[in-house]
A tleap script that builds the chain and sets N, CA, C and O, in Angstrom:
source leaprc.protein.ff14SB
mol = sequence {
  NMET LEU ASP PHE ASN TRP ALA TYR PRO PHE
  LYS THR GLY ASN LEU GLU TRP SER LEU GLU
  GLY HIE ILE GLU TYR ILE ASP GLY ARG SER
  GLN VAL ASN THR PHE GLY ASN ALA HIE LEU
  SER SER TRP ILE LEU ALA GLN PRO GLN LEU
  ARG LEU ASP LEU GLY GLN ALA LEU GLY GLY
  LYS LYS GLY LYS ILE PHE THR GLY ILE GLU
  TYR GLN TYR TRP TRP ASN LYS LEU GLY GLU
  LYS GLY THR ASP ASP ASN LYS ALA GLN LEU
  LEU PHE VAL TRP ARG CLEU
}
set mol.1.N position { -0.450 63.890 14.159 }
set mol.1.CA position { -0.338 62.488 14.517 }
set mol.1.C position { -0.701 62.323 15.987 }
set mol.1.O position { -0.243 63.076 16.845 }
set mol.2.N position { -1.514 61.344 16.252 }
set mol.2.CA position { -1.835 60.939 17.624 }
set mol.2.C position { -1.506 59.467 17.752 }
set mol.2.O position { -1.790 58.683 16.846 }
set mol.3.N position { -0.917 59.090 18.856 }
set mol.3.CA position { -0.597 57.693 19.095 }
set mol.3.C position { -0.938 57.364 20.542 }
set mol.3.O position { -0.523 58.066 21.464 }
set mol.4.N position { -1.690 56.301 20.727 }
set mol.4.CA position { -2.067 55.833 22.057 }
set mol.4.C position { -1.585 54.401 22.178 }
set mol.4.O position { -1.897 53.568 21.326 }
set mol.5.N position { -0.821 54.100 23.233 }
set mol.5.CA position { -0.357 52.727 23.429 }
set mol.5.C position { -0.617 52.285 24.855 }
set mol.5.O position { -0.792 53.105 25.756 }
set mol.6.N position { -0.639 50.987 25.043 }
set mol.6.CA position { -0.973 50.447 26.356 }
set mol.6.C position { -0.282 49.096 26.555 }
set mol.6.O position { 0.168 48.453 25.608 }
set mol.7.N position { -0.217 48.697 27.825 }
set mol.7.CA position { 0.246 47.365 28.208 }
set mol.7.C position { -0.437 47.023 29.528 }
set mol.7.O position { -0.274 47.724 30.527 }
set mol.8.N position { -1.192 45.951 29.518 }
set mol.8.CA position { -1.930 45.523 30.708 }
set mol.8.C position { -1.522 44.083 31.049 }
set mol.8.O position { -2.051 43.142 30.459 }
set mol.9.N position { -0.593 43.901 31.990 }
set mol.9.CA position { -0.191 42.549 32.375 }
set mol.9.C position { -1.235 41.901 33.290 }
set mol.9.O position { -1.889 42.569 34.091 }
set mol.10.N position { -1.369 40.581 33.144 }
set mol.10.CA position { -2.277 39.839 34.028 }
set mol.10.C position { -1.804 38.387 34.109 }
set mol.10.O position { -0.997 37.938 33.295 }
set mol.11.N position { -2.320 37.662 35.101 }
set mol.11.CA position { -1.948 36.263 35.311 }
set mol.11.C position { -3.185 35.380 35.247 }
set mol.11.O position { -4.272 35.773 35.669 }
set mol.12.N position { -2.996 34.176 34.710 }
set mol.12.CA position { -3.998 33.121 34.814 }
set mol.12.C position { -3.251 31.903 35.347 }
set mol.12.O position { -2.421 31.313 34.654 }
set mol.13.N position { -3.554 31.545 36.566 }
set mol.13.CA position { -2.793 30.476 37.212 }
set mol.13.C position { -1.343 30.912 37.363 }
set mol.13.O position { -1.060 31.969 37.926 }
set mol.14.N position { -0.423 30.093 36.856 }
set mol.14.CA position { 0.998 30.421 36.935 }
set mol.14.C position { 1.520 31.129 35.681 }
set mol.14.O position { 2.697 31.483 35.616 }
set mol.15.N position { 0.660 31.333 34.695 }
set mol.15.CA position { 1.097 31.942 33.443 }
set mol.15.C position { 0.956 33.462 33.480 }
set mol.15.O position { -0.016 34.001 34.010 }
set mol.16.N position { 1.945 34.133 32.906 }
set mol.16.CA position { 1.920 35.594 32.846 }
set mol.16.C position { 1.633 36.035 31.420 }
set mol.16.O position { 2.307 35.626 30.475 }
set mol.17.N position { 0.611 36.886 31.286 }
set mol.17.CA position { 0.138 37.376 29.995 }
set mol.17.C position { 0.225 38.898 29.965 }
set mol.17.O position { 0.463 39.554 30.979 }
set mol.18.N position { 0.023 39.427 28.772 }
set mol.18.CA position { -0.060 40.869 28.619 }
set mol.18.C position { -0.967 41.181 27.429 }
set mol.18.O position { -0.853 40.566 26.368 }
set mol.19.N position { -1.859 42.135 27.620 }
set mol.19.CA position { -2.676 42.667 26.538 }
set mol.19.C position { -2.105 44.040 26.248 }
set mol.19.O position { -2.160 44.933 27.094 }
set mol.20.N position { -1.556 44.213 25.053 }
set mol.20.CA position { -0.893 45.476 24.742 }
set mol.20.C position { -1.042 45.814 23.271 }
set mol.20.O position { -1.569 45.024 22.487 }
set mol.21.N position { -0.577 46.984 22.913 }
set mol.21.CA position { -0.646 47.391 21.522 }
set mol.21.C position { -0.682 48.900 21.389 }
set mol.21.O position { -0.336 49.631 22.317 }
set mol.22.N position { -1.110 49.356 20.212 }
set mol.22.CA position { -1.206 50.795 20.002 }
set mol.22.C position { -2.219 51.102 18.901 }
set mol.22.O position { -2.546 50.258 18.066 }
set mol.23.N position { -2.695 52.326 18.932 }
set mol.23.CA position { -3.569 52.871 17.892 }
set mol.23.C position { -2.957 54.202 17.480 }
set mol.23.O position { -2.630 55.034 18.327 }
set mol.24.N position { -2.804 54.396 16.179 }
set mol.24.CA position { -2.277 55.679 15.703 }
set mol.24.C position { -3.228 56.288 14.687 }
set mol.24.O position { -3.878 55.587 13.912 }
set mol.25.N position { -3.289 57.598 14.711 }
set mol.25.CA position { -4.056 58.357 13.732 }
set mol.25.C position { -3.100 59.375 13.114 }
set mol.25.O position { -2.424 60.119 13.825 }
set mol.26.N position { -3.054 59.399 11.797 }
set mol.26.CA position { -2.225 60.377 11.093 }
set mol.26.C position { -3.136 61.141 10.145 }
set mol.26.O position { -3.850 60.551 9.334 }
set mol.27.N position { -3.099 62.457 10.260 }
set mol.27.CA position { -3.961 63.322 9.456 }
set mol.27.C position { -3.490 63.353 8.004 }
set mol.27.O position { -2.305 63.177 7.724 }
set mol.28.N position { -4.420 63.575 7.093 }
set mol.28.CA position { -4.092 63.670 5.678 }
set mol.28.C position { -3.182 64.852 5.391 }
set mol.28.O position { -3.157 65.831 6.138 }
set mol.29.N position { -2.435 64.746 4.297 }
set mol.29.CA position { -1.492 65.805 3.952 }
set mol.29.C position { -1.040 65.635 2.513 }
set mol.29.O position { -1.258 64.589 1.903 }
set mol.30.N position { -0.416 66.659 1.982 }
set mol.30.CA position { 0.211 66.579 0.666 }
set mol.30.C position { 1.657 66.174 0.856 }
set mol.30.O position { 2.300 66.564 1.831 }
set mol.31.N position { 2.161 65.394 -0.072 }
set mol.31.CA position { 3.537 64.923 0.018 }
set mol.31.C position { 4.218 65.142 -1.326 }
set mol.31.O position { 3.657 64.826 -2.375 }
set mol.32.N position { 5.405 65.673 -1.288 }
set mol.32.CA position { 6.191 65.886 -2.497 }
set mol.32.C position { 7.357 64.906 -2.487 }
set mol.32.O position { 8.101 64.826 -1.509 }
set mol.33.N position { 7.513 64.158 -3.585 }
set mol.33.CA position { 8.641 63.235 -3.697 }
set mol.33.C position { 9.156 63.244 -5.130 }
set mol.33.O position { 8.722 64.073 -5.930 }
set mol.34.N position { 10.056 62.356 -5.466 }
set mol.34.CA position { 10.657 62.351 -6.804 }
set mol.34.C position { 9.653 61.997 -7.903 }
set mol.34.O position { 9.923 62.230 -9.081 }
set mol.35.N position { 8.502 61.439 -7.533 }
set mol.35.CA position { 7.477 61.072 -8.510 }
set mol.35.C position { 6.442 62.169 -8.690 }
set mol.35.O position { 5.535 62.024 -9.510 }
set mol.36.N position { 6.552 63.255 -7.952 }
set mol.36.CA position { 5.601 64.362 -8.060 }
set mol.36.C position { 4.896 64.625 -6.745 }
set mol.36.O position { 5.411 64.306 -5.673 }
set mol.37.N position { 3.711 65.210 -6.839 }
set mol.37.CA position { 2.907 65.527 -5.653 }
set mol.37.C position { 1.859 64.452 -5.435 }
set mol.37.O position { 1.306 63.914 -6.394 }
set mol.38.N position { 1.593 64.145 -4.208 }
set mol.38.CA position { 0.567 63.158 -3.873 }
set mol.38.C position { -0.206 63.649 -2.659 }
set mol.38.O position { 0.349 64.307 -1.779 }
set mol.39.N position { -1.486 63.323 -2.622 }
set mol.39.CA position { -2.280 63.628 -1.435 }
set mol.39.C position { -2.480 62.330 -0.664 }
set mol.39.O position { -2.962 61.341 -1.216 }
set mol.40.N position { -2.112 62.338 0.604 }
set mol.40.CA position { -2.315 61.189 1.479 }
set mol.40.C position { -3.528 61.461 2.354 }
set mol.40.O position { -3.611 62.503 3.004 }
set mol.41.N position { -4.463 60.531 2.369 }
set mol.41.CA position { -5.640 60.657 3.225 }
set mol.41.C position { -5.273 60.359 4.671 }
set mol.41.O position { -4.236 59.755 4.942 }
set mol.42.N position { -6.117 60.780 5.590 }
set mol.42.CA position { -5.922 60.421 7.000 }
set mol.42.C position { -6.002 58.904 7.125 }
set mol.42.O position { -6.726 58.248 6.378 }
set mol.43.N position { -5.234 58.343 8.096 }
set mol.43.CA position { -5.346 56.903 8.302 }
set mol.43.C position { -5.326 56.557 9.779 }
set mol.43.O position { -4.900 57.336 10.632 }
set mol.44.N position { -5.810 55.341 10.039 }
set mol.44.CA position { -5.802 54.766 11.393 }
set mol.44.C position { -5.182 53.381 11.302 }
set mol.44.O position { -5.518 52.592 10.419 }
set mol.45.N position { -4.279 53.100 12.221 }
set mol.45.CA position { -3.689 51.773 12.367 }
set mol.45.C position { -3.875 51.351 13.820 }
set mol.45.O position { -3.479 52.066 14.740 }
set mol.46.N position { -4.480 50.184 14.015 }
set mol.46.CA position { -4.656 49.634 15.365 }
set mol.46.C position { -4.028 48.243 15.399 }
set mol.46.O position { -4.254 47.428 14.504 }
set mol.47.N position { -3.234 47.979 16.446 }
set mol.47.CA position { -2.548 46.696 16.569 }
set mol.47.C position { -2.609 46.166 18.004 }
set mol.47.O position { -1.613 46.256 18.721 }
set mol.48.N position { -3.742 45.619 18.445 }
set mol.48.CA position { -3.776 44.996 19.766 }
set mol.48.C position { -3.097 43.623 19.736 }
set mol.48.O position { -3.181 42.900 18.744 }
set mol.49.N position { -2.427 43.279 20.835 }
set mol.49.CA position { -1.713 42.010 20.939 }
set mol.49.C position { -2.047 41.306 22.251 }
set mol.49.O position { -2.205 41.946 23.290 }
set mol.50.N position { -2.150 39.993 22.187 }
set mol.50.CA position { -2.256 39.170 23.380 }
set mol.50.C position { -0.982 38.347 23.439 }
set mol.50.O position { -0.725 37.527 22.558 }
set mol.51.N position { -0.167 38.570 24.498 }
set mol.51.CA position { 1.143 37.930 24.616 }
set mol.51.C position { 1.221 37.022 25.840 }
set mol.51.O position { 0.696 37.340 26.907 }
set mol.52.N position { 1.886 35.890 25.660 }
set mol.52.CA position { 2.231 34.984 26.755 }
set mol.52.C position { 3.730 35.098 26.978 }
set mol.52.O position { 4.502 35.053 26.020 }
set mol.53.N position { 4.152 35.245 28.229 }
set mol.53.CA position { 5.581 35.268 28.554 }
set mol.53.C position { 6.084 33.829 28.475 }
set mol.53.O position { 6.006 33.072 29.443 }
set mol.54.N position { 6.597 33.473 27.307 }
set mol.54.CA position { 7.011 32.100 27.044 }
set mol.54.C position { 8.229 31.702 27.886 }
set mol.54.O position { 8.333 30.562 28.337 }
set mol.55.N position { 9.137 32.640 28.089 }
set mol.55.CA position { 10.300 32.347 28.933 }
set mol.55.C position { 9.886 31.941 30.335 }
set mol.55.O position { 10.392 30.953 30.867 }
set mol.56.N position { 8.984 32.680 30.933 }
set mol.56.CA position { 8.478 32.374 32.275 }
set mol.56.C position { 7.710 31.052 32.264 }
set mol.56.O position { 7.854 30.246 33.183 }
set mol.57.N position { 6.894 30.822 31.227 }
set mol.57.CA position { 6.075 29.608 31.145 }
set mol.57.C position { 6.930 28.347 31.046 }
set mol.57.O position { 6.542 27.290 31.544 }
set mol.58.N position { 8.099 28.458 30.401 }
set mol.58.CA position { 8.983 27.305 30.237 }
set mol.58.C position { 10.036 27.206 31.342 }
set mol.58.O position { 10.947 26.381 31.267 }
set mol.59.N position { 9.905 28.054 32.371 }
set mol.59.CA position { 10.822 28.007 33.503 }
set mol.59.C position { 12.135 28.728 33.275 }
set mol.59.O position { 13.083 28.550 34.039 }
set mol.60.N position { 12.199 29.535 32.236 }
set mol.60.CA position { 13.421 30.277 31.944 }
set mol.60.C position { 13.339 31.700 32.462 }
set mol.60.O position { 12.659 31.974 33.451 }
set mol.61.N position { 14.038 32.603 31.788 }
set mol.61.CA position { 14.091 33.992 32.196 }
set mol.61.C position { 12.803 34.730 31.821 }
set mol.61.O position { 12.327 34.663 30.688 }
set mol.62.N position { 12.272 35.419 32.793 }
set mol.62.CA position { 11.030 36.169 32.629 }
set mol.62.C position { 11.273 37.462 31.840 }
set mol.62.O position { 12.305 38.113 32.002 }
set mol.63.N position { 10.299 37.827 30.974 }
set mol.63.CA position { 10.366 39.103 30.274 }
set mol.63.C position { 11.295 39.153 29.079 }
set mol.63.O position { 11.678 40.243 28.652 }
set mol.64.N position { 11.676 38.000 28.518 }
set mol.64.CA position { 12.604 37.982 27.384 }
set mol.64.C position { 11.975 37.432 26.100 }
set mol.64.O position { 12.216 37.968 25.019 }
set mol.65.N position { 11.175 36.373 26.207 }
set mol.65.CA position { 10.586 35.737 25.025 }
set mol.65.C position { 9.073 35.664 25.208 }
set mol.65.O position { 8.575 35.208 26.237 }
set mol.66.N position { 8.356 36.126 24.180 }
set mol.66.CA position { 6.896 36.155 24.222 }
set mol.66.C position { 6.336 35.546 22.944 }
set mol.66.O position { 6.969 35.603 21.890 }
set mol.67.N position { 5.164 34.972 23.041 }
set mol.67.CA position { 4.444 34.500 21.872 }
set mol.67.C position { 2.978 34.872 22.042 }
set mol.67.O position { 2.514 35.096 23.160 }
set mol.68.N position { 2.264 34.936 20.948 }
set mol.68.CA position { 0.856 35.283 21.039 }
set mol.68.C position { 0.261 35.580 19.678 }
set mol.68.O position { 0.710 35.066 18.654 }
set mol.69.N position { -0.766 36.427 19.691 }
set mol.69.CA position { -1.436 36.822 18.462 }
set mol.69.C position { -1.563 38.344 18.421 }
set mol.69.O position { -1.608 39.016 19.451 }
set mol.70.N position { -1.619 38.855 17.205 }
set mol.70.CA position { -1.804 40.285 16.993 }
set mol.70.C position { -2.883 40.452 15.931 }
set mol.70.O position { -2.914 39.724 14.939 }
set mol.71.N position { -3.761 41.414 16.151 }
set mol.71.CA position { -4.750 41.769 15.136 }
set mol.71.C position { -4.368 43.139 14.613 }
set mol.71.O position { -4.192 44.085 15.381 }
set mol.72.N position { -4.242 43.236 13.308 }
set mol.72.CA position { -3.841 44.503 12.689 }
set mol.72.C position { -5.005 45.026 11.849 }
set mol.72.O position { -5.523 44.327 10.979 }
set mol.73.N position { -5.408 46.273 12.125 }
set mol.73.CA position { -6.493 46.908 11.376 }
set mol.73.C position { -5.992 48.226 10.788 }
set mol.73.O position { -5.478 49.072 11.519 }
set mol.74.N position { -6.134 48.405 9.492 }
set mol.74.CA position { -5.789 49.644 8.798 }
set mol.74.C position { -7.050 50.237 8.184 }
set mol.74.O position { -7.865 49.516 7.608 }
set mol.75.N position { -7.206 51.524 8.305 }
set mol.75.CA position { -8.220 52.286 7.572 }
set mol.75.C position { -7.457 53.300 6.735 }
set mol.75.O position { -6.685 54.093 7.274 }
set mol.76.N position { -7.664 53.283 5.424 }
set mol.76.CA position { -6.890 54.093 4.473 }
set mol.76.C position { -5.391 53.812 4.637 }
set mol.76.O position { -4.602 54.705 4.944 }
set mol.77.N position { -5.033 52.573 4.427 }
set mol.77.CA position { -3.660 52.102 4.667 }
set mol.77.C position { -2.616 53.013 4.023 }
set mol.77.O position { -2.622 53.240 2.813 }
set mol.78.N position { -1.719 53.529 4.868 }
set mol.78.CA position { -0.626 54.410 4.473 }
set mol.78.C position { -1.093 55.610 3.658 }
set mol.78.O position { -0.355 56.132 2.821 }
set mol.79.N position { -2.340 56.045 3.915 }
set mol.79.CA position { -2.855 57.243 3.275 }
set mol.79.C position { -3.540 57.018 1.943 }
set mol.79.O position { -3.939 57.981 1.289 }
set mol.80.N position { -3.687 55.767 1.524 }
set mol.80.CA position { -4.364 55.464 0.262 }
set mol.80.C position { -5.861 55.289 0.518 }
set mol.80.O position { -6.300 54.273 1.056 }
set mol.81.N position { -6.622 56.288 0.125 }
set mol.81.CA position { -8.059 56.304 0.401 }
set mol.81.C position { -8.739 55.056 -0.160 }
set mol.81.O position { -8.540 54.685 -1.316 }
set mol.82.N position { -9.548 54.418 0.690 }
set mol.82.CA position { -10.298 53.233 0.286 }
set mol.82.C position { -9.532 51.928 0.395 }
set mol.82.O position { -10.100 50.865 0.145 }
set mol.83.N position { -8.268 51.977 0.759 }
set mol.83.CA position { -7.497 50.748 0.942 }
set mol.83.C position { -7.491 50.404 2.422 }
set mol.83.O position { -6.692 50.928 3.198 }
set mol.84.N position { -8.400 49.514 2.794 }
set mol.84.CA position { -8.519 49.076 4.183 }
set mol.84.C position { -7.992 47.647 4.274 }
set mol.84.O position { -8.050 46.892 3.303 }
set mol.85.N position { -7.486 47.286 5.430 }
set mol.85.CA position { -6.867 45.970 5.591 }
set mol.85.C position { -7.037 45.529 7.039 }
set mol.85.O position { -6.988 46.352 7.952 }
set mol.86.N position { -7.234 44.243 7.246 }
set mol.86.CA position { -7.241 43.701 8.600 }
set mol.86.C position { -6.857 42.241 8.539 }
set mol.86.O position { -7.230 41.522 7.612 }
set mol.87.N position { -6.106 41.812 9.539 }
set mol.87.CA position { -5.687 40.416 9.591 }
set mol.87.C position { -5.189 40.071 10.988 }
set mol.87.O position { -4.690 40.920 11.727 }
set mol.88.N position { -5.341 38.807 11.316 }
set mol.88.CA position { -4.764 38.266 12.553 }
set mol.88.C position { -3.418 37.655 12.194 }
set mol.88.O position { -3.265 37.060 11.127 }
set mol.89.N position { -2.439 37.802 13.090 }
set mol.89.CA position { -1.091 37.316 12.824 }
set mol.89.C position { -0.525 36.631 14.061 }
set mol.89.O position { -0.844 37.009 15.188 }
set mol.90.N position { 0.304 35.636 13.848 }
set mol.90.CA position { 1.039 35.048 14.956 }
set mol.90.C position { 2.139 36.016 15.359 }
set mol.90.O position { 2.659 36.759 14.526 }
set mol.91.N position { 2.487 36.005 16.620 }
set mol.91.CA position { 3.441 36.971 17.153 }
set mol.91.C position { 4.532 36.240 17.928 }
set mol.91.O position { 4.249 35.344 18.723 }
set mol.92.N position { 5.779 36.633 17.686 }
set mol.92.CA position { 6.910 36.150 18.448 }
set mol.92.C position { 7.816 37.342 18.734 }
set mol.92.O position { 8.223 38.048 17.812 }
set mol.93.N position { 8.133 37.568 20.000 }
set mol.93.CA position { 8.973 38.709 20.402 }
set mol.93.C position { 10.137 38.169 21.231 }
set mol.93.O position { 9.945 37.383 22.159 }
set mol.94.N position { 11.331 38.599 20.884 }
set mol.94.CA position { 12.535 38.218 21.624 }
set mol.94.C position { 13.247 39.510 21.987 }
set mol.94.O position { 13.776 40.202 21.117 }
set mol.95.N position { 13.258 39.831 23.269 }
set mol.95.CA position { 13.953 41.024 23.767 }
set mol.95.C position { 15.394 40.666 24.080 }
set mol.95.O position { 15.670 39.787 24.897 }
set mol.96.N position { 16.295 41.353 23.425 }
set mol.96.CA position { 17.721 41.071 23.638 }
set mol.96.C position { 18.255 41.767 24.860 }
set mol.96.O position { 19.436 41.634 25.180 }
savepdb mol mol.pdb
quit
């Protein structure tokens, strides 16, 4: 397994943003479970996110509430060969 993650904060005017996410690669392997043996193919999952610090933008506490978009890309989703997936999603993060 390899995992690479990043966070790049930046400002536009008075707004604070962040470009962050991660990419993971998991090598194929055999798996034994109650249903028998299965072969899982190698897979890649990439999830870049563009976040706005909503708390800061609304004059509240900085670094607690974020909103934005996330793009999720799967190649061989969860080890199932030929099952690829990609979609854009709305993002809301609340750090307690």
